[in-house]
Structures are given as structure tokens and as C-alpha cells.
N, CA, C, O and CB atoms as a CASP TS submission, in Angstrom:
PFRMAT TS
TARGET T0000
AUTHOR 0000-0000-0000
METHOD Language model
MODEL 1
PARENT N/A
ATOM      1  N   PHE     1       2.948  -0.785  24.359  1.00  0.00           N
ATOM      2  CA  PHE     1       3.506  -0.514  23.235  1.00  0.00           C
ATOM      3  C   PHE     1       4.294  -1.606  22.439  1.00  0.00           C
ATOM      4  O   PHE     1       3.914  -2.009  21.340  1.00  0.00           O
ATOM      5  CB  PHE     1       4.238   0.488  23.507  1.00  0.00           C
ATOM      6  N   TRP     2       5.397  -2.046  23.061  1.00  0.00           N
ATOM      7  CA  TRP     2       6.265  -2.962  22.500  1.00  0.00           C
ATOM      8  C   TRP     2       5.712  -4.251  23.058  1.00  0.00           C
ATOM      9  O   TRP     2       5.459  -4.437  24.248  1.00  0.00           O
ATOM     10  CB  TRP     2       7.775  -2.685  22.827  1.00  0.00           C
ATOM     11  N   LYS     3       5.530  -5.231  21.958  1.00  0.00           N
ATOM     12  CA  LYS     3       5.030  -6.557  22.412  1.00  0.00           C
ATOM     13  C   LYS     3       6.130  -7.645  22.490  1.00  0.00           C
ATOM     14  O   LYS     3       5.840  -8.788  22.844  1.00  0.00           O
ATOM     15  CB  LYS     3       3.923  -7.036  21.461  1.00  0.00           C
ATOM     16  N   PHE     4       7.439  -7.276  22.146  1.00  0.00           N
ATOM     17  CA  PHE     4       8.584  -8.146  22.060  1.00  0.00           C
ATOM     18  C   PHE     4       9.236  -8.076  23.385  1.00  0.00           C
ATOM     19  O   PHE     4       9.370  -7.010  23.985  1.00  0.00           O
ATOM     20  CB  PHE     4       9.550  -7.762  20.918  1.00  0.00           C
ATOM     21  N   ASP     5       9.625  -9.171  23.821  1.00  0.00           N
ATOM     22  CA  ASP     5      10.569  -9.350  24.933  1.00  0.00           C
ATOM     23  C   ASP     5      11.922  -9.720  24.419  1.00  0.00           C
ATOM     24  O   ASP     5      12.174 -10.854  24.011  1.00  0.00           O
ATOM     25  CB  ASP     5      10.080 -10.412  25.905  1.00  0.00           C
ATOM     26  N   LEU     6      12.824  -8.705  24.447  1.00  0.00           N
ATOM     27  CA  LEU     6      14.079  -8.915  23.812  1.00  0.00           C
ATOM     28  C   LEU     6      14.977  -9.745  24.834  1.00  0.00           C
ATOM     29  O   LEU     6      16.064 -10.189  24.464  1.00  0.00           O
ATOM     30  CB  LEU     6      14.738  -7.507  23.397  1.00  0.00           C
ATOM     31  N   HIS     7      14.543  -9.928  26.007  1.00  0.00           N
ATOM     32  CA  HIS     7      15.518 -10.613  27.104  1.00  0.00           C
ATOM     33  C   HIS     7      14.930 -12.012  27.339  1.00  0.00           C
ATOM     34  O   HIS     7      15.062 -12.539  28.444  1.00  0.00           O
ATOM     35  CB  HIS     7      15.589  -9.736  28.629  1.00  0.00           C
ATOM     36  N   SER     8      14.309 -12.607  26.376  1.00  0.00           N
ATOM     37  CA  SER     8      13.819 -14.015  26.671  1.00  0.00           C
ATOM     38  C   SER     8      14.814 -15.072  26.826  1.00  0.00           C
ATOM     39  O   SER     8      15.829 -14.940  26.142  1.00  0.00           O
ATOM     40  CB  SER     8      12.949 -14.458  25.636  1.00  0.00           C
ATOM     41  N   SER     9      14.743 -15.938  27.470  1.00  0.00           N
ATOM     42  CA  SER     9      15.771 -16.926  27.895  1.00  0.00           C
ATOM     43  C   SER     9      15.627 -18.111  26.950  1.00  0.00           C
ATOM     44  O   SER     9      14.488 -18.407  26.589  1.00  0.00           O
ATOM     45  CB  SER     9      15.597 -17.376  29.441  1.00  0.00           C
ATOM     46  N   SER    10      16.691 -18.836  26.502  1.00  0.00           N
ATOM     47  CA  SER    10      16.649 -19.822  25.410  1.00  0.00           C
ATOM     48  C   SER    10      16.373 -21.050  26.207  1.00  0.00           C
ATOM     49  O   SER    10      16.473 -21.020  27.433  1.00  0.00           O
ATOM     50  CB  SER    10      18.013 -19.913  24.488  1.00  0.00           C
ATOM     51  N   HIS    11      16.007 -22.203  25.517  1.00  0.00           N
ATOM     52  CA  HIS    11      15.703 -23.402  26.258  1.00  0.00           C
ATOM     53  C   HIS    11      16.916 -23.872  26.731  1.00  0.00           C
ATOM     54  O   HIS    11      16.933 -24.640  27.693  1.00  0.00           O
ATOM     55  CB  HIS    11      15.001 -24.435  25.493  1.00  0.00           C
ATOM     56  N   ILE    12      18.157 -23.435  26.062  1.00  0.00           N
ATOM     57  CA  ILE    12      19.375 -23.985  26.620  1.00  0.00           C
ATOM     58  C   ILE    12      19.728 -23.398  28.067  1.00  0.00           C
ATOM     59  O   ILE    12      20.319 -24.056  28.923  1.00  0.00           O
ATOM     60  CB  ILE    12      20.531 -23.703  25.624  1.00  0.00           C
ATOM     61  N   ASP    13      19.310 -22.134  28.228  1.00  0.00           N
ATOM     62  CA  ASP    13      19.486 -21.645  29.514  1.00  0.00           C
ATOM     63  C   ASP    13      18.529 -22.374  30.544  1.00  0.00           C
ATOM     64  O   ASP    13      18.858 -22.478  31.726  1.00  0.00           O
ATOM     65  CB  ASP    13      19.262 -20.152  29.490  1.00  0.00           C
ATOM     66  N   THR    14      17.424 -22.839  30.093  1.00  0.00           N
ATOM     67  CA  THR    14      16.528 -23.564  31.014  1.00  0.00           C
ATOM     68  C   THR    14      17.206 -24.900  31.359  1.00  0.00           C
ATOM     69  O   THR    14      17.218 -25.340  32.508  1.00  0.00           O
ATOM     70  CB  THR    14      15.081 -23.798  30.366  1.00  0.00           C
ATOM     71  N   LEU    15      17.757 -25.509  30.339  1.00  0.00           N
ATOM     72  CA  LEU    15      18.429 -26.918  30.586  1.00  0.00           C
ATOM     73  C   LEU    15      19.609 -26.648  31.560  1.00  0.00           C
ATOM     74  O   LEU    15      19.751 -27.401  32.524  1.00  0.00           O
ATOM     75  CB  LEU    15      19.010 -27.651  29.124  1.00  0.00           C
ATOM     76  N   LEU    16      20.393 -25.698  31.375  1.00  0.00           N
ATOM     77  CA  LEU    16      21.590 -25.421  32.118  1.00  0.00           C
ATOM     78  C   LEU    16      21.361 -25.037  33.500  1.00  0.00           C
ATOM     79  O   LEU    16      22.305 -25.047  34.291  1.00  0.00           O
ATOM     80  CB  LEU    16      22.337 -24.409  31.487  1.00  0.00           C
ATOM     81  N   GLU    17      20.166 -24.691  33.869  1.00  0.00           N
ATOM     82  CA  GLU    17      19.699 -24.466  35.380  1.00  0.00           C
ATOM     83  C   GLU    17      19.571 -25.756  35.940  1.00  0.00           C
ATOM     84  O   GLU    17      19.723 -25.866  37.157  1.00  0.00           O
ATOM     85  CB  GLU    17      18.295 -23.681  35.568  1.00  0.00           C
ATOM     86  N   ARG    18      19.306 -26.795  35.223  1.00  0.00           N
ATOM     87  CA  ARG    18      19.257 -28.206  36.027  1.00  0.00           C
ATOM     88  C   ARG    18      20.681 -28.716  36.396  1.00  0.00           C
ATOM     89  O   ARG    18      21.688 -28.506  35.721  1.00  0.00           O
ATOM     90  CB  ARG    18      18.523 -29.410  35.100  1.00  0.00           C
ATOM     91  N   GLU    19      20.625 -29.389  37.519  1.00  0.00           N
ATOM     92  CA  GLU    19      21.959 -29.860  37.916  1.00  0.00           C
ATOM     93  C   GLU    19      22.320 -31.114  37.159  1.00  0.00           C
ATOM     94  O   GLU    19      23.508 -31.423  37.072  1.00  0.00           O
ATOM     95  CB  GLU    19      22.023 -30.122  39.426  1.00  0.00           C
ATOM     96  N   ASP    20      21.485 -31.779  36.663  1.00  0.00           N
ATOM     97  CA  ASP    20      21.666 -33.208  36.131  1.00  0.00           C
ATOM     98  C   ASP    20      21.810 -33.079  34.483  1.00  0.00           C
ATOM     99  O   ASP    20      21.811 -34.116  33.820  1.00  0.00           O
ATOM    100  CB  ASP    20      20.278 -34.219  36.585  1.00  0.00           C
ATOM    101  N   VAL    21      21.913 -31.994  33.938  1.00  0.00           N
ATOM    102  CA  VAL    21      21.871 -31.745  32.421  1.00  0.00           C
ATOM    103  C   VAL    21      23.175 -32.399  31.956  1.00  0.00           C
ATOM    104  O   VAL    21      24.247 -32.288  32.551  1.00  0.00           O
ATOM    105  CB  VAL    21      21.789 -30.087  31.985  1.00  0.00           C
ATOM    106  N   THR    22      22.969 -33.104  30.812  1.00  0.00           N
ATOM    107  CA  THR    22      24.140 -33.806  30.104  1.00  0.00           C
ATOM    108  C   THR    22      24.630 -33.079  28.872  1.00  0.00           C
ATOM    109  O   THR    22      23.939 -32.211  28.339  1.00  0.00           O
ATOM    110  CB  THR    22      23.737 -35.237  29.671  1.00  0.00           C
ATOM    111  N   LEU    23      25.797 -33.423  28.426  1.00  0.00           N
ATOM    112  CA  LEU    23      26.212 -32.831  27.160  1.00  0.00           C
ATOM    113  C   LEU    23      25.490 -33.234  26.166  1.00  0.00           C
ATOM    114  O   LEU    23      25.224 -32.430  25.273  1.00  0.00           O
ATOM    115  CB  LEU    23      27.478 -33.049  26.827  1.00  0.00           C
ATOM    116  N   LYS    24      25.060 -34.447  26.114  1.00  0.00           N
ATOM    117  CA  LYS    24      24.188 -35.060  25.054  1.00  0.00           C
ATOM    118  C   LYS    24      22.812 -34.349  24.997  1.00  0.00           C
ATOM    119  O   LYS    24      22.313 -34.168  23.887  1.00  0.00           O
ATOM    120  CB  LYS    24      23.977 -36.615  25.335  1.00  0.00           C
ATOM    121  N   GLU    25      22.243 -33.985  25.971  1.00  0.00           N
ATOM    122  CA  GLU    25      21.032 -33.137  26.011  1.00  0.00           C
ATOM    123  C   GLU    25      21.140 -31.754  25.306  1.00  0.00           C
ATOM    124  O   GLU    25      20.311 -31.289  24.524  1.00  0.00           O
ATOM    125  CB  GLU    25      20.665 -32.909  27.444  1.00  0.00           C
ATOM    126  N   LEU    26      22.346 -31.153  25.730  1.00  0.00           N
ATOM    127  CA  LEU    26      22.615 -29.747  25.126  1.00  0.00           C
ATOM    128  C   LEU    26      22.937 -29.982  23.671  1.00  0.00           C
ATOM    129  O   LEU    26      22.554 -29.101  22.901  1.00  0.00           O
ATOM    130  CB  LEU    26      23.868 -28.936  25.870  1.00  0.00           C
ATOM    131  N   MET    27      23.580 -31.026  23.157  1.00  0.00           N
ATOM    132  CA  MET    27      24.053 -31.156  21.818  1.00  0.00           C
ATOM    133  C   MET    27      22.867 -31.417  21.010  1.00  0.00           C
ATOM    134  O   MET    27      22.890 -31.173  19.804  1.00  0.00           O
ATOM    135  CB  MET    27      25.106 -32.236  21.654  1.00  0.00           C
ATOM    136  N   ASP    28      21.823 -31.899  21.589  1.00  0.00           N
ATOM    137  CA  ASP    28      20.609 -32.278  20.776  1.00  0.00           C
ATOM    138  C   ASP    28      19.774 -31.146  20.443  1.00  0.00           C
ATOM    139  O   ASP    28      18.920 -31.255  19.563  1.00  0.00           O
ATOM    140  CB  ASP    28      19.761 -33.265  21.479  1.00  0.00           C
ATOM    141  N   GLU    29      19.985 -29.870  21.193  1.00  0.00           N
ATOM    142  CA  GLU    29      19.276 -28.632  20.825  1.00  0.00           C
ATOM    143  C   GLU    29      19.805 -28.035  19.540  1.00  0.00           C
ATOM    144  O   GLU    29      21.002 -27.983  19.259  1.00  0.00           O
ATOM    145  CB  GLU    29      19.387 -27.606  21.938  1.00  0.00           C
ATOM    146  N   GLU    30      18.852 -27.604  18.807  1.00  0.00           N
ATOM    147  CA  GLU    30      19.166 -26.931  17.492  1.00  0.00           C
ATOM    148  C   GLU    30      19.809 -25.715  17.506  1.00  0.00           C
ATOM    149  O   GLU    30      20.487 -25.363  16.541  1.00  0.00           O
ATOM    150  CB  GLU    30      18.059 -26.711  16.767  1.00  0.00           C
ATOM    151  N   ASP    31      19.674 -25.008  18.523  1.00  0.00           N
ATOM    152  CA  ASP    31      20.234 -23.796  18.776  1.00  0.00           C
ATOM    153  C   ASP    31      21.603 -23.636  19.491  1.00  0.00           C
ATOM    154  O   ASP    31      22.029 -22.530  19.825  1.00  0.00           O
ATOM    155  CB  ASP    31      19.331 -23.163  19.447  1.00  0.00           C
ATOM    156  N   VAL    32      22.222 -24.717  19.692  1.00  0.00           N
ATOM    157  CA  VAL    32      23.309 -24.836  20.524  1.00  0.00           C
ATOM    158  C   VAL    32      24.664 -24.061  19.862  1.00  0.00           C
ATOM    159  O   VAL    32      25.532 -23.571  20.585  1.00  0.00           O
ATOM    160  CB  VAL    32      23.523 -26.400  20.769  1.00  0.00           C
ATOM    161  N   LEU    33      24.712 -24.025  18.538  1.00  0.00           N
ATOM    162  CA  LEU    33      25.650 -23.286  17.887  1.00  0.00           C
ATOM    163  C   LEU    33      25.452 -21.752  17.773  1.00  0.00           C
ATOM    164  O   LEU    33      26.387 -20.951  17.806  1.00  0.00           O
ATOM    165  CB  LEU    33      25.757 -23.833  16.657  1.00  0.00           C
ATOM    166  N   GLN    34      24.223 -21.439  17.645  1.00  0.00           N
ATOM    167  CA  GLN    34      23.909 -20.011  17.824  1.00  0.00           C
ATOM    168  C   GLN    34      24.148 -19.443  19.096  1.00  0.00           C
ATOM    169  O   GLN    34      24.676 -18.337  19.214  1.00  0.00           O
ATOM    170  CB  GLN    34      22.603 -19.764  17.541  1.00  0.00           C
ATOM    171  N   GLU    35      23.755 -20.205  20.151  1.00  0.00           N
ATOM    172  CA  GLU    35      24.112 -19.749  21.604  1.00  0.00           C
ATOM    173  C   GLU    35      25.650 -19.646  21.787  1.00  0.00           C
ATOM    174  O   GLU    35      26.083 -18.704  22.450  1.00  0.00           O
ATOM    175  CB  GLU    35      23.523 -20.809  22.717  1.00  0.00           C
ATOM    176  N   CYS    36      26.419 -20.460  21.299  1.00  0.00           N
ATOM    177  CA  CYS    36      27.772 -20.344  21.345  1.00  0.00           C
ATOM    178  C   CYS    36      28.335 -19.157  20.730  1.00  0.00           C
ATOM    179  O   CYS    36      29.150 -18.455  21.329  1.00  0.00           O
ATOM    180  CB  CYS    36      28.310 -21.420  20.806  1.00  0.00           C
ATOM    181  N   LYS    37      27.888 -18.881  19.429  1.00  0.00           N
ATOM    182  CA  LYS    37      28.157 -17.783  18.749  1.00  0.00           C
ATOM    183  C   LYS    37      27.909 -16.512  19.538  1.00  0.00           C
ATOM    184  O   LYS    37      28.717 -15.585  19.597  1.00  0.00           O
ATOM    185  CB  LYS    37      27.436 -17.821  17.579  1.00  0.00           C
ATOM    186  N   ALA    38      26.703 -16.541  20.151  1.00  0.00           N
ATOM    187  CA  ALA    38      26.159 -15.487  20.992  1.00  0.00           C
ATOM    188  C   ALA    38      26.891 -15.253  22.270  1.00  0.00           C
ATOM    189  O   ALA    38      26.694 -14.275  22.993  1.00  0.00           O
ATOM    190  CB  ALA    38      24.783 -15.780  21.304  1.00  0.00           C
ATOM    191  N   GLN    39      27.790 -16.252  22.519  1.00  0.00           N
ATOM    192  CA  GLN    39      28.709 -16.123  23.697  1.00  0.00           C
ATOM    193  C   GLN    39      27.826 -16.207  25.046  1.00  0.00           C
ATOM    194  O   GLN    39      27.869 -15.356  25.934  1.00  0.00           O
ATOM    195  CB  GLN    39      29.549 -14.677  23.616  1.00  0.00           C
ATOM    196  N   ASN    40      27.041 -17.334  25.060  1.00  0.00           N
ATOM    197  CA  ASN    40      26.176 -17.561  26.069  1.00  0.00           C
ATOM    198  C   ASN    40      27.020 -17.994  27.222  1.00  0.00           C
ATOM    199  O   ASN    40      27.585 -19.086  27.146  1.00  0.00           O
ATOM    200  CB  ASN    40      25.127 -18.533  25.689  1.00  0.00           C
ATOM    201  N   ARG    41      27.161 -17.243  28.287  1.00  0.00           N
ATOM    202  CA  ARG    41      28.173 -17.464  29.341  1.00  0.00           C
ATOM    203  C   ARG    41      27.890 -18.757  29.949  1.00  0.00           C
ATOM    204  O   ARG    41      28.813 -19.557  30.107  1.00  0.00           O
ATOM    205  CB  ARG    41      28.185 -16.359  30.411  1.00  0.00           C
ATOM    206  N   LYS    42      26.664 -19.046  30.316  1.00  0.00           N
ATOM    207  CA  LYS    42      26.362 -20.341  31.087  1.00  0.00           C
ATOM    208  C   LYS    42      26.738 -21.586  30.199  1.00  0.00           C
ATOM    209  O   LYS    42      27.243 -22.579  30.724  1.00  0.00           O
ATOM    210  CB  LYS    42      24.757 -20.417  31.502  1.00  0.00           C
ATOM    211  N   LEU    43      26.489 -21.522  28.853  1.00  0.00           N
ATOM    212  CA  LEU    43      26.738 -22.623  27.972  1.00  0.00           C
ATOM    213  C   LEU    43      28.212 -22.682  27.856  1.00  0.00           C
ATOM    214  O   LEU    43      28.731 -23.798  27.832  1.00  0.00           O
ATOM    215  CB  LEU    43      26.038 -22.477  26.596  1.00  0.00           C
ATOM    216  N   ILE    44      28.932 -21.656  27.783  1.00  0.00           N
ATOM    217  CA  ILE    44      30.495 -21.713  27.617  1.00  0.00           C
ATOM    218  C   ILE    44      31.026 -22.214  28.854  1.00  0.00           C
ATOM    219  O   ILE    44      31.912 -23.064  28.776  1.00  0.00           O
ATOM    220  CB  ILE    44      31.186 -20.297  27.291  1.00  0.00           C
ATOM    221  N   GLU    45      30.620 -21.816  30.018  1.00  0.00           N
ATOM    222  CA  GLU    45      31.177 -22.490  31.195  1.00  0.00           C
ATOM    223  C   GLU    45      30.852 -23.892  31.348  1.00  0.00           C
ATOM    224  O   GLU    45      31.663 -24.638  31.898  1.00  0.00           O
ATOM    225  CB  GLU    45      30.766 -21.842  32.364  1.00  0.00           C
ATOM    226  N   PHE    46      29.741 -24.323  30.913  1.00  0.00           N
ATOM    227  CA  PHE    46      29.368 -25.729  30.971  1.00  0.00           C
ATOM    228  C   PHE    46      30.301 -26.520  30.142  1.00  0.00           C
ATOM    229  O   PHE    46      30.806 -27.582  30.504  1.00  0.00           O
ATOM    230  CB  PHE    46      27.945 -25.951  30.516  1.00  0.00           C
ATOM    231  N   LEU    47      30.519 -25.878  28.895  1.00  0.00           N
ATOM    232  CA  LEU    47      31.338 -26.707  27.956  1.00  0.00           C
ATOM    233  C   LEU    47      32.794 -26.722  28.399  1.00  0.00           C
ATOM    234  O   LEU    47      33.513 -27.647  28.022  1.00  0.00           O
ATOM    235  CB  LEU    47      31.238 -26.162  26.486  1.00  0.00           C
ATOM    236  N   LEU    48      33.261 -25.779  29.158  1.00  0.00           N
ATOM    237  CA  LEU    48      34.635 -25.723  29.583  1.00  0.00           C
ATOM    238  C   LEU    48      35.033 -26.625  30.729  1.00  0.00           C
ATOM    239  O   LEU    48      36.210 -26.749  31.068  1.00  0.00           O
ATOM    240  CB  LEU    48      34.941 -24.383  29.940  1.00  0.00           C
ATOM    241  N   LYS    49      33.941 -27.308  31.374  1.00  0.00           N
ATOM    242  CA  LYS    49      34.261 -28.334  32.337  1.00  0.00           C
ATOM    243  C   LYS    49      35.060 -29.558  31.811  1.00  0.00           C
ATOM    244  O   LYS    49      34.778 -30.045  30.716  1.00  0.00           O
ATOM    245  CB  LYS    49      33.009 -28.800  32.918  1.00  0.00           C
ATOM    246  N   SER    50      35.984 -30.020  32.530  1.00  0.00           N
ATOM    247  CA  SER    50      36.900 -30.954  32.082  1.00  0.00           C
ATOM    248  C   SER    50      36.229 -32.208  31.484  1.00  0.00           C
ATOM    249  O   SER    50      36.755 -32.727  30.500  1.00  0.00           O
ATOM    250  CB  SER    50      37.786 -31.301  33.185  1.00  0.00           C
ATOM    251  N   GLU    51      35.100 -32.730  32.013  1.00  0.00           N
ATOM    252  CA  GLU    51      34.437 -33.968  31.579  1.00  0.00           C
ATOM    253  C   GLU    51      33.699 -33.467  30.216  1.00  0.00           C
ATOM    254  O   GLU    51      33.576 -34.308  29.325  1.00  0.00           O
ATOM    255  CB  GLU    51      33.349 -34.603  32.797  1.00  0.00           C
ATOM    256  N   CYS    52      33.269 -32.336  30.024  1.00  0.00           N
ATOM    257  CA  CYS    52      32.562 -31.926  28.885  1.00  0.00           C
ATOM    258  C   CYS    52      33.752 -31.921  27.729  1.00  0.00           C
ATOM    259  O   CYS    52      33.627 -32.513  26.657  1.00  0.00           O
ATOM    260  CB  CYS    52      31.790 -30.431  29.148  1.00  0.00           C
ATOM    261  N   LEU    53      34.714 -31.296  28.043  1.00  0.00           N
ATOM    262  CA  LEU    53      35.785 -31.167  26.979  1.00  0.00           C
ATOM    263  C   LEU    53      36.302 -32.543  26.591  1.00  0.00           C
ATOM    264  O   LEU    53      36.622 -32.798  25.430  1.00  0.00           O
ATOM    265  CB  LEU    53      36.996 -30.272  27.483  1.00  0.00           C
ATOM    266  N   GLU    54      36.377 -33.426  27.582  1.00  0.00           N
ATOM    267  CA  GLU    54      36.862 -34.793  27.133  1.00  0.00           C
ATOM    268  C   GLU    54      35.952 -35.443  26.002  1.00  0.00           C
ATOM    269  O   GLU    54      36.319 -35.990  24.962  1.00  0.00           O
ATOM    270  CB  GLU    54      36.900 -35.776  28.399  1.00  0.00           C
ATOM    271  N   ASP    55      34.531 -35.216  26.536  1.00  0.00           N
ATOM    272  CA  ASP    55      33.534 -35.858  25.599  1.00  0.00           C
ATOM    273  C   ASP    55      33.470 -35.299  24.345  1.00  0.00           C
ATOM    274  O   ASP    55      33.256 -35.992  23.350  1.00  0.00           O
ATOM    275  CB  ASP    55      32.228 -35.830  26.094  1.00  0.00           C
ATOM    276  N   LEU    56      33.658 -33.964  24.293  1.00  0.00           N
ATOM    277  CA  LEU    56      33.748 -33.172  22.947  1.00  0.00           C
ATOM    278  C   LEU    56      34.947 -33.781  22.159  1.00  0.00           C
ATOM    279  O   LEU    56      34.702 -34.218  21.035  1.00  0.00           O
ATOM    280  CB  LEU    56      33.992 -31.494  23.195  1.00  0.00           C
ATOM    281  N   VAL    57      36.027 -33.842  22.566  1.00  0.00           N
ATOM    282  CA  VAL    57      37.211 -34.333  21.891  1.00  0.00           C
ATOM    283  C   VAL    57      37.020 -35.739  21.318  1.00  0.00           C
ATOM    284  O   VAL    57      37.416 -36.080  20.204  1.00  0.00           O
ATOM    285  CB  VAL    57      38.375 -34.323  22.842  1.00  0.00           C
ATOM    286  N   SER    58      36.390 -36.501  22.170  1.00  0.00           N
ATOM    287  CA  SER    58      36.176 -37.844  21.676  1.00  0.00           C
ATOM    288  C   SER    58      34.966 -37.971  20.683  1.00  0.00           C
ATOM    289  O   SER    58      34.859 -38.904  19.886  1.00  0.00           O
ATOM    290  CB  SER    58      35.969 -38.763  22.863  1.00  0.00           C
ATOM    291  N   PHE    59      34.163 -37.053  20.794  1.00  0.00           N
ATOM    292  CA  PHE    59      33.013 -36.937  19.605  1.00  0.00           C
ATOM    293  C   PHE    59      33.826 -36.626  18.290  1.00  0.00           C
ATOM    294  O   PHE    59      33.449 -37.042  17.195  1.00  0.00           O
ATOM    295  CB  PHE    59      31.794 -35.594  19.905  1.00  0.00           C
ATOM    296  N   ILE    60      34.942 -35.883  18.463  1.00  0.00           N
ATOM    297  CA  ILE    60      35.638 -35.339  17.192  1.00  0.00           C
ATOM    298  C   ILE    60      36.530 -36.515  16.620  1.00  0.00           C
ATOM    299  O   ILE    60      36.567 -36.820  15.428  1.00  0.00           O
ATOM    300  CB  ILE    60      36.604 -33.965  17.540  1.00  0.00           C
ATOM    301  N   ILE    61      37.191 -37.089  17.558  1.00  0.00           N
ATOM    302  CA  ILE    61      38.311 -38.095  17.104  1.00  0.00           C
ATOM    303  C   ILE    61      37.790 -39.514  16.847  1.00  0.00           C
ATOM    304  O   ILE    61      38.439 -40.241  16.094  1.00  0.00           O
ATOM    305  CB  ILE    61      39.454 -38.205  18.218  1.00  0.00           C
ATOM    306  N   GLU    62      36.627 -39.971  17.439  1.00  0.00           N
ATOM    307  CA  GLU    62      36.205 -41.261  17.350  1.00  0.00           C
ATOM    308  C   GLU    62      34.981 -41.191  16.295  1.00  0.00           C
ATOM    309  O   GLU    62      34.126 -40.312  16.187  1.00  0.00           O
ATOM    310  CB  GLU    62      35.831 -41.835  18.806  1.00  0.00           C
ATOM    311  N   GLU    63      35.160 -42.432  15.517  1.00  0.00           N
ATOM    312  CA  GLU    63      34.160 -42.694  14.529  1.00  0.00           C
ATOM    313  C   GLU    63      32.881 -43.206  15.297  1.00  0.00           C
ATOM    314  O   GLU    63      32.975 -44.003  16.230  1.00  0.00           O
ATOM    315  CB  GLU    63      34.696 -43.751  13.450  1.00  0.00           C
ATOM    316  N   PRO    64      31.670 -42.695  14.845  1.00  0.00           N
ATOM    317  CA  PRO    64      30.427 -43.311  15.463  1.00  0.00           C
ATOM    318  C   PRO    64      30.102 -44.596  15.016  1.00  0.00           C
ATOM    319  O   PRO    64      30.387 -44.931  13.866  1.00  0.00           O
ATOM    320  CB  PRO    64      29.274 -42.526  15.243  1.00  0.00           C
ATOM    321  N   PRO    65      29.484 -45.426  15.865  1.00  0.00           N
ATOM    322  CA  PRO    65      29.163 -46.860  15.519  1.00  0.00           C
ATOM    323  C   PRO    65      28.408 -46.883  14.085  1.00  0.00           C
ATOM    324  O   PRO    65      27.685 -45.965  13.699  1.00  0.00           O
ATOM    325  CB  PRO    65      28.195 -47.544  16.723  1.00  0.00           C
ATOM    326  N   GLN    66      28.644 -47.910  13.445  1.00  0.00           N
ATOM    327  CA  GLN    66      28.036 -48.061  12.185  1.00  0.00           C
ATOM    328  C   GLN    66      26.500 -48.349  12.191  1.00  0.00           C
ATOM    329  O   GLN    66      25.738 -48.045  11.274  1.00  0.00           O
ATOM    330  CB  GLN    66      28.733 -49.120  11.499  1.00  0.00           C
ATOM    331  N   ASP    67      26.164 -48.960  13.319  1.00  0.00           N
ATOM    332  CA  ASP    67      24.692 -49.453  13.383  1.00  0.00           C
ATOM    333  C   ASP    67      23.864 -48.220  13.724  1.00  0.00           C
ATOM    334  O   ASP    67      22.648 -48.325  13.566  1.00  0.00           O
ATOM    335  CB  ASP    67      24.447 -50.661  14.531  1.00  0.00           C
ATOM    336  N   MET    68      24.357 -47.067  14.168  1.00  0.00           N
ATOM    337  CA  MET    68      23.613 -45.964  14.511  1.00  0.00           C
ATOM    338  C   MET    68      22.924 -45.240  13.270  1.00  0.00           C
ATOM    339  O   MET    68      23.401 -45.248  12.135  1.00  0.00           O
ATOM    340  CB  MET    68      24.505 -45.053  15.249  1.00  0.00           C
ATOM    341  N   ASP    69      21.742 -44.618  13.639  1.00  0.00           N
ATOM    342  CA  ASP    69      20.953 -43.834  12.497  1.00  0.00           C
ATOM    343  C   ASP    69      21.857 -42.910  11.919  1.00  0.00           C
ATOM    344  O   ASP    69      22.546 -42.217  12.667  1.00  0.00           O
ATOM    345  CB  ASP    69      19.666 -43.021  12.997  1.00  0.00           C
ATOM    346  N   GLU    70      21.959 -42.793  10.537  1.00  0.00           N
ATOM    347  CA  GLU    70      22.726 -41.902   9.897  1.00  0.00           C
ATOM    348  C   GLU    70      22.625 -40.426  10.377  1.00  0.00           C
ATOM    349  O   GLU    70      23.623 -39.743  10.605  1.00  0.00           O
ATOM    350  CB  GLU    70      22.416 -42.018   8.562  1.00  0.00           C
ATOM    351  N   LYS    71      21.284 -39.963  10.520  1.00  0.00           N
ATOM    352  CA  LYS    71      21.034 -38.453  11.006  1.00  0.00           C
ATOM    353  C   LYS    71      21.790 -38.277  12.290  1.00  0.00           C
ATOM    354  O   LYS    71      22.486 -37.274  12.449  1.00  0.00           O
ATOM    355  CB  LYS    71      19.403 -38.092  11.279  1.00  0.00           C
ATOM    356  N   ILE    72      21.686 -39.218  13.230  1.00  0.00           N
ATOM    357  CA  ILE    72      22.339 -38.984  14.533  1.00  0.00           C
ATOM    358  C   ILE    72      23.879 -39.236  14.297  1.00  0.00           C
ATOM    359  O   ILE    72      24.718 -38.496  14.809  1.00  0.00           O
ATOM    360  CB  ILE    72      21.718 -39.974  15.706  1.00  0.00           C
ATOM    361  N   ARG    73      24.169 -40.163  13.610  1.00  0.00           N
ATOM    362  CA  ARG    73      25.549 -40.354  13.348  1.00  0.00           C
ATOM    363  C   ARG    73      26.419 -39.160  12.989  1.00  0.00           C
ATOM    364  O   ARG    73      27.558 -39.021  13.436  1.00  0.00           O
ATOM    365  CB  ARG    73      25.641 -41.263  12.337  1.00  0.00           C
ATOM    366  N   TYR    74      25.884 -38.383  12.237  1.00  0.00           N
ATOM    367  CA  TYR    74      26.857 -37.346  11.632  1.00  0.00           C
ATOM    368  C   TYR    74      26.321 -36.029  12.073  1.00  0.00           C
ATOM    369  O   TYR    74      26.671 -35.020  11.462  1.00  0.00           O
ATOM    370  CB  TYR    74      26.970 -37.408   9.979  1.00  0.00           C
ATOM    371  N   LYS    75      25.442 -35.945  13.154  1.00  0.00           N
ATOM    372  CA  LYS    75      24.943 -34.711  13.873  1.00  0.00           C
ATOM    373  C   LYS    75      26.174 -34.315  14.686  1.00  0.00           C
ATOM    374  O   LYS    75      26.140 -33.324  15.415  1.00  0.00           O
ATOM    375  CB  LYS    75      23.576 -34.977  14.842  1.00  0.00           C
TER
END
């Protein structure tokens, strides 16, 4: 009767199950903001790790290199 699976896991959840996932890989995902707003526990726990927080702060306060592609630079 119901064709829809309301409990489907996102690609971010799949990435977070890997042990070697990087912050850059997660930030490249288009639905990372939506997953944060939806309070994805795995994602939030990953982002709260000290090394991730340090990287996030550096992304905010440091200017990206001028020679980088503009789309990537301001992403």
C-alpha cells in the first residue's frame, strides 16, 4: 500500500559510517545544512569533534586562496 520509505538514510549517514571520513567530504555534500537543521545526531557529533571545530573556525576566519576556483572558494 505505502510505497514510500520514510526512514531512508541520507548519503551523509553513509559517509559518517566510514572511519576515514573527512570534514571536506561532508562539506561537499549538498544536503549538509538540511541535515544539521534536522538535527542529525551522527553529523552533529562528528562536527563537535575538536579537530572538526578547529577546521570549521579556520574556514570562517581565513580567506580562501585567490587561485582557487570561485565556486569552490565561496562554498
